[in-house]
C-alpha positions as CSV (number, residue, x, y, z in Angstrom):
1,X,-0.4,-44.8,-28.6
2,X,1.9,-43.8,-25.7
3,X,2.5,-40.4,-24.3
4,X,4.8,-38.3,-26.4
5,X,6.7,-37.1,-23.3
6,X,6.7,-39.8,-20.7
7,X,5.6,-43.0,-22.7
8,X,2.7,-43.6,-20.3
9,X,-0.2,-45.6,-21.8
10,X,-2.7,-43.9,-19.4
11,X,-4.2,-41.5,-21.9
12,X,-7.8,-40.2,-21.7
13,X,-9.7,-39.0,-24.8
14,X,-11.0,-35.4,-24.2
15,X,-12.0,-34.0,-27.7
16,X,-12.8,-35.5,-31.0
17,X,-13.1,-33.0,-33.9
18,X,-13.7,-35.7,-36.5
19,X,-11.8,-36.3,-39.8
20,X,-9.7,-33.4,-41.1
21,X,-7.2,-32.8,-43.9
22,X,-3.9,-31.6,-42.5
23,X,-4.0,-27.9,-42.2
24,X,-1.7,-26.8,-45.0
25,X,-2.7,-29.3,-47.6
26,X,-3.7,-26.6,-50.1
27,X,-4.2,-28.0,-53.6
28,X,-5.1,-26.9,-57.1
29,X,-8.8,-27.1,-57.9
30,X,-8.3,-30.0,-60.4
31,X,-6.2,-32.1,-58.0
32,X,-7.6,-35.1,-56.1
33,X,-9.3,-34.3,-52.8
34,X,-7.0,-33.8,-49.8
35,X,-6.8,-37.0,-47.6
36,X,-8.4,-36.8,-44.2
37,X,-7.1,-38.1,-40.9
38,X,-8.5,-38.4,-37.3
39,X,-8.2,-35.2,-35.2
40,X,-8.4,-36.2,-31.6
41,X,-7.0,-34.8,-28.4
42,X,-6.0,-37.0,-25.5
43,X,-4.6,-36.2,-22.0
44,X,-1.8,-37.9,-20.1
45,X,-2.5,-37.9,-16.4
46,X,1.1,-38.8,-15.5
47,X,3.0,-35.8,-17.1
48,X,0.1,-33.5,-17.8
49,X,0.5,-33.3,-21.6
50,X,-2.5,-32.8,-23.9
51,X,-1.7,-34.2,-27.3
52,X,-3.0,-35.7,-30.5
53,X,-3.3,-39.5,-30.7
54,X,-2.6,-39.6,-34.5
55,X,0.5,-38.5,-36.3
56,X,0.6,-37.3,-39.9
57,X,4.2,-38.0,-40.9
58,X,6.5,-35.0,-40.9
59,X,7.5,-35.7,-44.5
60,X,3.9,-35.2,-45.6
61,X,3.4,-31.9,-43.7
62,X,6.8,-30.2,-43.6
63,X,8.8,-31.0,-46.7
64,X,6.9,-28.5,-48.8
65,X,4.2,-26.0,-47.7
66,X,2.8,-22.6,-48.2
67,X,3.1,-20.9,-44.8
68,X,5.4,-17.9,-44.6
69,X,5.7,-16.0,-41.3
70,X,6.8,-12.7,-42.9
71,X,3.3,-11.8,-44.3
72,X,2.1,-10.4,-40.9
73,X,3.5,-7.1,-39.6
74,X,2.3,-8.0,-36.1
75,X,4.4,-11.2,-36.0
76,X,7.5,-9.5,-37.5
77,X,7.3,-6.8,-34.8
78,X,6.9,-9.5,-32.1
79,X,10.0,-11.3,-33.4
80,X,12.0,-8.0,-33.3
81,X,10.9,-7.3,-29.7
82,X,11.9,-10.9,-28.8
83,X,15.3,-10.6,-30.4
84,X,15.9,-7.2,-28.7
85,X,14.9,-8.7,-25.3
86,X,17.1,-11.7,-25.7
87,X,20.1,-9.7,-26.8
88,X,19.9,-7.5,-23.7
89,X,18.9,-10.2,-21.2
90,X,21.6,-12.7,-22.1
91,X,24.4,-10.3,-23.4
92,X,24.6,-12.0,-26.8
93,X,27.7,-11.0,-28.7
94,X,27.9,-10.3,-32.5
95,X,29.8,-13.6,-33.2
96,X,27.7,-15.9,-31.0
97,X,25.8,-18.6,-33.0
98,X,22.1,-18.1,-33.0
99,X,20.0,-21.0,-34.3
100,X,16.3,-21.0,-35.2
101,X,14.7,-24.4,-35.4
102,X,12.0,-24.4,-38.1
103,X,12.7,-20.8,-38.8
104,X,10.5,-20.6,-41.9
105,X,11.3,-17.7,-44.2
106,X,13.9,-16.3,-41.8
107,X,11.7,-13.5,-40.3
108,X,12.9,-14.2,-36.8
109,X,16.6,-14.3,-37.6
110,X,16.2,-11.3,-39.8
111,X,15.5,-9.3,-36.7
112,X,18.9,-10.4,-35.2
113,X,20.6,-9.6,-38.5
114,X,19.2,-6.1,-38.4
115,X,20.8,-5.7,-35.0
116,X,24.2,-6.6,-36.3
117,X,24.4,-10.3,-35.6
118,X,26.2,-12.3,-38.3
119,X,26.5,-15.9,-37.1
120,X,22.9,-17.1,-37.8
121,X,21.6,-20.5,-38.8
122,X,18.0,-21.3,-39.8
123,X,17.0,-25.0,-40.1
124,X,13.8,-25.2,-42.2
125,X,12.5,-28.5,-43.5
126,X,10.4,-27.1,-46.4
127,X,12.8,-26.6,-49.3
128,X,10.6,-24.0,-51.0
129,X,10.5,-21.9,-47.8
130,X,14.2,-22.4,-47.2
131,X,14.9,-20.9,-50.6
132,X,12.9,-17.8,-49.6
133,X,14.9,-17.4,-46.4
134,X,18.2,-17.8,-48.2
135,X,17.1,-15.1,-50.7
136,X,16.7,-12.7,-47.7
137,X,20.3,-13.4,-46.8
138,X,19.6,-15.7,-43.8
139,X,21.7,-18.8,-44.0
140,X,19.2,-21.6,-44.1
141,X,19.6,-25.4,-44.3
142,X,16.7,-27.4,-45.7
143,X,16.6,-30.2,-43.2
144,X,14.9,-31.6,-40.1
145,X,16.4,-30.6,-36.8
146,X,17.1,-33.7,-34.7
147,X,20.0,-35.5,-33.0
148,X,21.4,-36.7,-36.4
149,X,21.4,-33.1,-37.7
150,X,23.5,-31.9,-34.7
151,X,26.0,-34.8,-35.1
152,X,26.5,-33.8,-38.8
153,X,26.8,-30.2,-37.9
154,X,29.7,-30.8,-35.5
155,X,31.3,-33.2,-38.0
156,X,31.4,-30.5,-40.6
157,X,33.0,-27.9,-38.3
158,X,29.9,-26.3,-36.8
159,X,30.1,-24.9,-33.3
160,X,27.8,-24.7,-30.3
161,X,25.0,-22.2,-30.1
162,X,24.6,-19.4,-27.5
163,X,20.9,-19.2,-28.3
164,X,18.5,-21.7,-29.8
165,X,15.1,-20.4,-30.8
166,X,11.9,-22.4,-31.4
167,X,9.0,-20.1,-32.2
168,X,5.7,-21.9,-33.0
169,X,7.5,-25.2,-33.8
170,X,8.2,-27.0,-30.6
171,X,4.7,-28.5,-30.5
172,X,5.1,-29.8,-34.1
173,X,7.7,-32.4,-33.3
174,X,7.2,-36.0,-34.3
175,X,10.7,-36.8,-33.2
176,X,10.3,-34.9,-29.9
177,X,13.0,-36.7,-27.9
178,X,15.5,-36.7,-30.7
179,X,15.0,-33.0,-31.0
180,X,15.5,-32.5,-27.3
181,X,18.7,-34.5,-27.4
182,X,19.9,-32.4,-30.3
183,X,19.1,-29.1,-28.4
184,X,21.0,-30.4,-25.3
185,X,24.1,-31.2,-27.4
186,X,24.1,-28.1,-29.6
187,X,23.5,-25.6,-26.8
188,X,26.6,-23.9,-25.3
189,X,27.2,-24.6,-21.6
190,X,26.0,-21.1,-20.9
191,X,23.4,-21.0,-23.7
192,X,19.7,-20.2,-23.7
193,X,16.9,-22.2,-25.3
194,X,13.9,-20.0,-26.1
195,X,10.6,-21.7,-26.9
196,X,7.3,-20.0,-27.8
197,X,4.2,-22.1,-27.8
198,X,0.5,-21.8,-28.0
199,X,-0.5,-22.0,-24.4
200,X,-3.1,-24.7,-23.5
201,X,-4.6,-22.6,-20.7
202,X,-5.3,-19.8,-23.2
203,X,-6.7,-22.2,-25.8
204,X,-9.2,-23.4,-23.2
205,X,-10.1,-20.0,-21.9
206,X,-10.5,-18.5,-25.5
207,X,-12.3,-21.7,-26.7
208,X,-9.7,-21.6,-29.5
209,X,-10.4,-25.0,-30.9
210,X,-9.0,-23.9,-34.3
211,X,-5.5,-24.1,-32.7
212,X,-5.9,-27.9,-32.8
213,X,-4.7,-29.3,-36.0
214,X,-2.3,-32.1,-37.2
215,X,0.8,-30.0,-37.2
216,X,0.2,-29.3,-33.5
217,X,1.0,-32.6,-31.9
218,X,1.5,-31.3,-28.3
219,X,-0.5,-28.7,-26.3
220,X,1.8,-27.6,-23.5
221,X,1.3,-25.9,-20.2
222,X,4.4,-24.6,-18.4
223,X,4.1,-27.6,-16.1
224,X,4.1,-30.2,-18.9
225,X,6.9,-28.4,-20.8
226,X,9.0,-28.2,-17.6
227,X,8.5,-32.0,-17.1
228,X,9.8,-32.6,-20.6
229,X,12.9,-30.3,-20.3
230,X,13.8,-31.7,-16.8
231,X,14.3,-35.1,-18.5
232,X,17.3,-33.4,-20.3
233,X,18.6,-31.6,-17.2
234,X,17.3,-28.2,-18.4
235,X,15.6,-25.8,-16.0
236,X,13.2,-22.9,-16.6
237,X,14.9,-19.5,-16.1
238,X,12.3,-17.1,-17.5
239,X,8.7,-17.3,-18.8
240,X,5.8,-15.0,-19.5
241,X,2.5,-14.9,-21.4
242,X,2.2,-13.0,-24.7
243,X,-1.0,-12.3,-26.7
244,X,0.6,-13.3,-30.1
245,X,-1.3,-16.1,-31.9
246,X,-4.3,-15.6,-29.6
247,X,-2.4,-16.6,-26.5
248,X,1.2,-17.9,-26.2
249,X,3.8,-18.6,-23.6
250,X,7.4,-17.6,-23.9
251,X,9.8,-19.9,-22.0
252,X,13.5,-19.8,-21.6
253,X,15.6,-22.7,-20.4
254,X,19.2,-23.2,-19.4
255,X,21.3,-26.3,-18.6
256,X,20.9,-27.2,-15.0
257,X,24.7,-27.2,-14.7
258,X,24.9,-23.6,-15.7
259,X,23.0,-22.3,-12.7
260,X,26.1,-22.8,-10.6
261,X,27.7,-20.0,-12.5
262,X,24.6,-17.7,-12.1
263,X,25.2,-16.0,-8.8
264,X,22.7,-15.7,-7.3
265,X,20.7,-18.3,-9.1
266,X,17.2,-17.0,-9.4
267,X,14.2,-17.8,-11.6
268,X,12.7,-14.6,-12.8
269,X,9.8,-13.2,-10.8
270,X,7.5,-13.2,-13.9
271,X,8.3,-16.9,-14.5
272,X,7.4,-17.8,-11.0
273,X,4.2,-15.8,-11.3
274,X,3.3,-17.6,-14.5
275,X,3.8,-20.9,-12.8
276,X,1.7,-19.9,-9.8
277,X,-1.1,-18.5,-11.9
278,X,-1.3,-21.6,-14.1
279,X,-2.9,-23.7,-11.5
280,X,-4.5,-27.0,-12.6
281,X,-5.1,-27.7,-16.3
282,X,-6.3,-31.3,-16.4
283,X,-9.1,-33.6,-17.3
284,X,-11.9,-31.5,-15.8
285,X,-10.9,-28.4,-17.6
286,X,-10.4,-30.2,-20.9
287,X,-13.8,-31.9,-20.7
288,X,-15.5,-28.6,-20.0
289,X,-13.6,-27.1,-22.9
290,X,-14.9,-29.9,-25.2
291,X,-18.5,-29.0,-24.3
292,X,-17.9,-25.3,-25.0
293,X,-16.3,-26.2,-28.4
294,X,-19.5,-27.9,-29.5
295,X,-21.6,-25.0,-28.5
296,X,-19.3,-22.5,-30.2
297,X,-19.4,-24.6,-33.5
298,X,-23.2,-24.4,-33.5
299,X,-23.2,-20.6,-32.9
300,X,-20.7,-19.9,-35.7
301,X,-22.5,-22.1,-38.2
302,X,-26.0,-20.8,-37.4
303,X,-24.8,-17.2,-37.7
304,X,-23.3,-17.7,-41.1
305,X,-26.3,-19.7,-42.4
306,X,-28.6,-16.9,-41.2
307,X,-26.6,-14.3,-43.2
308,X,-26.7,-16.5,-46.3
309,X,-30.4,-16.9,-46.0
310,X,-30.6,-13.1,-46.1
311,X,-28.7,-13.2,-49.4
312,X,-25.5,-11.8,-48.0
313,X,-22.2,-12.3,-49.8
314,X,-19.5,-13.6,-47.4
315,X,-15.8,-14.1,-48.0
316,X,-13.3,-15.7,-45.7
317,X,-10.4,-13.4,-44.8
318,X,-7.1,-15.3,-44.9
319,X,-6.4,-19.0,-45.2
320,X,-4.3,-19.8,-42.1
321,X,-3.6,-23.3,-40.9
322,X,-6.1,-22.8,-38.0
323,X,-8.8,-21.9,-40.6
324,X,-8.7,-25.6,-41.8
325,X,-9.9,-26.8,-38.4
326,X,-12.5,-24.0,-38.1
327,X,-14.0,-24.5,-41.6
328,X,-14.0,-28.3,-41.4
329,X,-15.4,-28.7,-37.9
330,X,-18.1,-26.1,-38.5
331,X,-19.1,-27.6,-41.8
332,X,-18.3,-24.4,-43.8
333,X,-17.6,-24.8,-47.5
334,X,-17.9,-22.8,-50.7
335,X,-21.7,-22.8,-50.4
336,X,-21.3,-20.5,-47.4
337,X,-18.0,-18.7,-48.1
338,X,-17.7,-17.7,-51.8
339,X,-13.9,-17.5,-51.6
340,X,-11.0,-16.8,-49.3
341,X,-8.9,-13.7,-49.9
342,X,-5.1,-13.9,-49.3
343,X,-1.9,-11.8,-49.6
344,X,0.3,-14.9,-49.6
345,X,0.9,-15.5,-53.3
346,X,1.8,-19.2,-52.6
347,X,-1.8,-19.9,-51.8
348,X,-3.6,-17.9,-54.5
349,X,-5.2,-20.1,-57.1
350,X,-5.5,-23.1,-54.7
351,X,-8.4,-24.4,-52.7
352,X,-8.6,-24.8,-48.9
353,X,-7.9,-28.3,-47.5
354,X,-11.1,-30.4,-47.1
355,X,-13.6,-27.5,-47.6
356,X,-12.4,-26.7,-51.1
357,X,-13.0,-23.0,-51.0
358,X,-11.2,-21.1,-53.8
359,X,-8.4,-18.8,-52.7
360,X,-7.9,-15.4,-54.5
361,X,-5.7,-12.4,-54.2
362,X,-7.1,-9.8,-51.8
363,X,-8.6,-6.9,-53.7
364,X,-10.1,-3.6,-52.5
365,X,-12.5,-3.6,-55.5
366,X,-14.0,-7.0,-54.8
367,X,-15.9,-6.4,-51.6
368,X,-18.4,-8.8,-49.9
369,X,-21.1,-7.8,-47.4
370,X,-19.1,-9.7,-44.7
371,X,-15.6,-10.9,-44.2
372,X,-15.3,-14.0,-42.0
373,X,-12.0,-13.5,-40.3
374,X,-10.2,-16.9,-40.2
375,X,-7.0,-15.3,-38.9
376,X,-8.8,-13.7,-36.0
377,X,-5.7,-13.6,-33.9
378,X,-4.4,-10.7,-36.0
379,X,-7.8,-8.9,-36.0
380,X,-6.4,-5.6,-34.8
381,X,-3.9,-5.4,-37.7
382,X,-6.5,-6.5,-40.2
383,X,-9.1,-4.0,-39.1
384,X,-6.5,-1.1,-39.2
385,X,-5.5,-2.1,-42.7
386,X,-9.1,-2.2,-43.8
387,X,-10.5,1.1,-42.4
388,X,-11.5,2.2,-45.9
389,X,-13.3,-1.1,-46.6
390,X,-15.2,-0.8,-43.3
391,X,-16.2,2.7,-44.3
392,X,-17.6,1.5,-47.6
393,X,-19.9,-0.9,-45.7
394,X,-18.2,-4.2,-45.5
395,X,-18.5,-5.8,-42.1
396,X,-15.9,-8.0,-40.4
397,X,-16.8,-11.1,-38.3
398,X,-14.4,-12.2,-35.7
399,X,-15.5,-15.7,-34.7
400,X,-13.3,-16.3,-31.6
401,X,-13.0,-16.0,-28.6
402,X,-16.5,-14.4,-28.9
403,X,-18.4,-13.7,-32.1
404,X,-18.0,-10.0,-32.8
405,X,-19.1,-8.1,-35.9
406,X,-17.2,-4.9,-36.8
407,X,-19.2,-2.3,-38.7
408,X,-17.7,1.1,-39.5
409,X,-15.0,0.3,-36.9
410,X,-17.6,-0.3,-34.2
411,X,-18.0,-3.7,-32.6
412,X,-21.3,-5.5,-32.2
413,X,-21.5,-8.7,-30.2
């Protein structure tokens, strides 16, 4: 194992979560059990990147999966706000090419389409999800984005992009440097590269260990991401923190050569503030995080076992990728959670990876005593949606960052 950014061999183990199925390996109940792989985080002291030391091949994880970004109103609104901000900030014109890397079902590009943009390209590796995006009218190519893709794009008459977006995908990349070379080549001389990533500092502060799973190969800080982009002569123009996904960073990069035409050249004040506030996120912080993770696991498991001992019926709410880590690491299976409820039809009828909990369609008539909220990062939206369920007596457990139980819209810690 060498560092995914700088190829250093000086990697320090910081957190071992054990053996896990990859997060979206949902299967039918009669299928063979999902294969398990090591889930370990290591830290590179040379470039500052926290990362996994084991790679599940992209062809296994991303050629066909069940995640669709359009199921959550909060995420769709966030994408609209981001599109609106970028359009104004960078004076994007209707015919400018806007590219979304790993754009899933097209939800992000749909926000640009609604503002009148026509030249849109989504690159989504999962063929089943690409079909959904195309059905929405978003031109989507079922392929992996890398240097070869860009070469083929130019050879078939494709042009350069004014804006390249990578929301929730840049930390997935097995071919990290090939992707970076592709971005460098595809981006117009005055173009903008926008990357949204789960922010390592927030993961640590929120004890959000469920953000660690095999799809997430890299866990960036602004510093480590800047180290990567500087290798490709790209500099940070703008950055800011956002609460989406339990704590994310938005970062916007430009070619270093383009700053000559930006008079005066100035990194935004909020970007400089984000850099200054980041401080040190290294071995000491990660080792302390690992200790807190173990304590948090014990607290969650003990709470659920206590409720089961009282004869309470508990369902899991949602079946997100992060839920696979949470369920597996805490040793939660169908003996603790009777079922997981979903609105995503692609997952209904399947079982959760590793823990084998059946997934059913969400129903207002089938109510447990408690919902254990696996998609806790969308807690506000879920609670608003279920005011009537709360009124009827079902309680909602939010496990992270702190264990909170909502009863009749009141929180109890």
